[in-house]
LUMLOGU-708027 format. One record per residue: x, y, z of N, C-alpha, C in turn. Coordinates in nm, 3 decimals, decimal comma. Atoms other than C-alpha are relative to their C-alpha. Example, Ala and Ser with C-alpha at 12.3 -4.5 7.8 and 13.67 -1.06 7.14 Angstrom:
% residues 2
(r (0,089; -0,119; 0,000); (1,230; -0,450; 0,780); (0,090; 0,120; 0,000));
(r (-0,082; -0,119; -0,006); (1,367; -0,106; 0,714); (-0,077; 0,109; 0,073));
This chain:
% residues 64
(r (0,047; 0,135; 0,014); (3,117; -2,772; -0,914); (0,110; -0,100; 0,001));
(r (-0,127; 0,096; -0,027); (3,375; -3,057; -0,800); (-0,084; -0,144; -0,014));
(r (0,031; 0,115; 0,039); (3,321; -3,403; -0,812); (0,084; -0,116; -0,088));
(r (-0,026; 0,081; 0,087); (3,445; -3,711; -0,958); (-0,090; -0,041; -0,117));
(r (0,029; 0,013; 0,132); (3,402; -3,805; -1,308); (-0,137; -0,131; -0,041));
(r (0,099; 0,139; -0,023); (3,085; -4,054; -1,365); (-0,063; -0,026; -0,149));
(r (0,027; 0,063; 0,153); (2,962; -4,249; -1,664); (-0,145; 0,057; -0,092));
(r (0,086; -0,069; 0,039); (2,686; -4,051; -1,690); (0,032; 0,152; -0,132));
(r (-0,038; -0,105; 0,094); (2,696; -3,808; -2,004); (0,030; 0,156; 0,042));
(r (-0,002; -0,119; -0,036); (2,610; -3,489; -1,817); (-0,017; -0,018; 0,182));
(r (0,060; -0,012; -0,133); (2,646; -3,519; -1,434); (-0,029; 0,085; 0,027));
(r (0,115; -0,112; -0,101); (2,447; -3,349; -1,196); (0,113; 0,119; 0,079));
(r (-0,077; -0,085; -0,078); (2,601; -3,046; -1,016); (-0,064; 0,013; 0,107));
(r (0,059; -0,018; -0,141); (2,559; -3,014; -0,672); (-0,107; 0,138; 0,011));
(r (0,131; -0,123; -0,013); (2,267; -2,797; -0,530); (0,089; 0,135; 0,039));
(r (0,001; -0,164; -0,057); (2,326; -2,385; -0,530); (-0,081; 0,054; -0,056));
(r (0,091; -0,152; 0,029); (2,150; -2,068; -0,566); (-0,002; 0,017; -0,153));
(r (-0,008; -0,051; 0,144); (2,262; -2,038; -0,901); (-0,035; -0,157; -0,112));
(r (0,032; 0,140; 0,067); (2,092; -2,276; -1,185); (0,155; -0,017; -0,081));
(r (-0,113; 0,054; 0,066); (2,380; -2,496; -1,356); (-0,005; -0,117; -0,093));
(r (0,025; 0,123; 0,068); (2,433; -2,751; -1,614); (0,168; -0,061; -0,017));
(r (-0,136; 0,013; -0,003); (2,735; -2,943; -1,655); (0,029; -0,096; -0,191));
(r (-0,066; 0,046; 0,131); (2,916; -3,037; -1,974); (0,176; -0,020; -0,008));
(r (-0,179; -0,003; -0,062); (3,290; -3,172; -2,002); (0,021; -0,025; 0,128));
(r (-0,051; 0,038; -0,127); (3,289; -3,283; -1,649); (0,017; 0,144; 0,109));
(r (0,027; -0,145; -0,054); (3,249; -2,886; -1,550); (-0,146; 0,047; 0,023));
(r (0,146; -0,035; 0,014); (2,941; -2,710; -1,461); (-0,010; 0,153; -0,022));
(r (-0,014; -0,110; 0,042); (2,839; -2,372; -1,593); (-0,152; 0,039; 0,005));
(r (0,156; -0,068; -0,054); (2,517; -2,126; -1,513); (-0,078; 0,006; -0,137));
(r (0,134; -0,022; 0,143); (2,212; -2,133; -1,743); (-0,019; 0,125; -0,018));
(r (0,051; -0,154; 0,063); (2,063; -1,851; -1,890); (-0,078; 0,051; 0,169));
(r (0,112; -0,044; -0,092); (1,910; -1,627; -1,621); (-0,122; 0,002; -0,008));
(r (0,126; 0,007; 0,010); (1,594; -1,640; -1,792); (-0,110; -0,192; 0,022));
(r (0,013; 0,124; -0,049); (1,584; -2,028; -1,718); (-0,077; -0,041; 0,133));
(r (0,083; -0,031; -0,153); (1,318; -2,099; -1,445); (0,096; -0,142; 0,094));
(r (-0,063; 0,061; -0,106); (1,489; -2,273; -1,155); (-0,071; -0,133; 0,015));
(r (0,080; 0,098; 0,021); (1,392; -2,646; -1,137); (0,067; -0,111; 0,083));
(r (-0,086; 0,074; -0,103); (1,488; -2,859; -0,795); (-0,017; -0,121; -0,054));
(r (-0,012; 0,147; 0,009); (1,597; -3,195; -0,822); (-0,036; -0,044; -0,127));
(r (0,029; 0,080; 0,157); (1,567; -3,209; -1,234); (0,085; 0,111; -0,101));
(r (-0,069; -0,061; 0,098); (1,742; -3,024; -1,539); (-0,042; 0,116; -0,017));
(r (0,051; -0,120; 0,024); (1,726; -2,668; -1,536); (0,009; 0,033; -0,147));
(r (-0,031; -0,014; 0,171); (1,876; -2,626; -1,916); (0,110; -0,119; -0,022));
(r (-0,109; 0,098; 0,050); (2,117; -2,806; -2,127); (0,077; 0,093; -0,076));
(r (-0,098; -0,060; 0,116); (2,334; -2,530; -2,255); (0,015; 0,179; 0,083));
(r (-0,050; -0,126; -0,054); (2,427; -2,148; -2,140); (-0,117; 0,133; -0,057));
(r (0,055; -0,067; 0,068); (2,155; -1,982; -2,418); (-0,152; 0,001; 0,049));
(r (0,131; 0,007; -0,043); (1,830; -1,893; -2,350); (-0,131; -0,088; -0,102));
(r (0,078; 0,067; 0,073); (1,720; -2,113; -2,594); (0,041; -0,144; 0,064));
(r (-0,025; 0,129; -0,031); (1,834; -2,399; -2,411); (-0,070; -0,069; 0,149));
(r (0,088; -0,054; -0,164); (1,609; -2,359; -2,073); (-0,081; -0,124; -0,035));
(r (0,104; 0,074; 0,027); (1,382; -2,668; -1,998); (-0,149; 0,083; 0,018));
(r (0,144; -0,166; -0,024); (1,096; -2,379; -1,848); (0,100; 0,110; 0,006));
(r (-0,019; -0,114; 0,000); (1,144; -2,014; -1,890); (-0,089; 0,033; 0,164));
(r (0,073; -0,072; -0,094); (1,106; -1,825; -1,587); (-0,084; 0,111; 0,025));
(r (0,101; -0,073; 0,042); (0,888; -1,587; -1,751); (-0,068; -0,009; -0,108));
(r (0,054; 0,060; 0,145); (0,813; -1,603; -2,100); (0,064; -0,051; -0,094));
(r (-0,032; 0,084; 0,124); (0,898; -1,806; -2,418); (-0,045; 0,076; -0,156));
(r (0,036; -0,013; 0,144); (0,921; -1,655; -2,786); (0,072; -0,067; -0,064));
(r (-0,056; 0,085; 0,082); (0,985; -1,885; -3,014); (0,094; -0,110; 0,067));
(r (-0,066; 0,090; -0,070); (1,258; -2,108; -2,892); (0,071; 0,021; 0,110));
(r (-0,118; -0,054; -0,136); (1,410; -1,857; -2,644); (-0,118; 0,037; 0,124));
(r (0,031; -0,066; -0,092); (1,328; -1,743; -2,313); (0,001; 0,157; 0,036));
(r (-0,020; -0,137; 0,007); (1,277; -1,392; -2,260); (-0,054; 0,077; 0,135));
């Protein structure tokens, strides 16, 4: 993930095959159980409990 810092708290990562979220100006992969959402936020962290939507099922707060 590259780019210039922005005023946004979490700048978007460039489109790639992997799902990513931005934190501290760097991009990190989302949990594999997060459903990929084109043009929108897929996750807010690396855990299975930070997915916007699950690729398969949700068990409580976690995607499984």
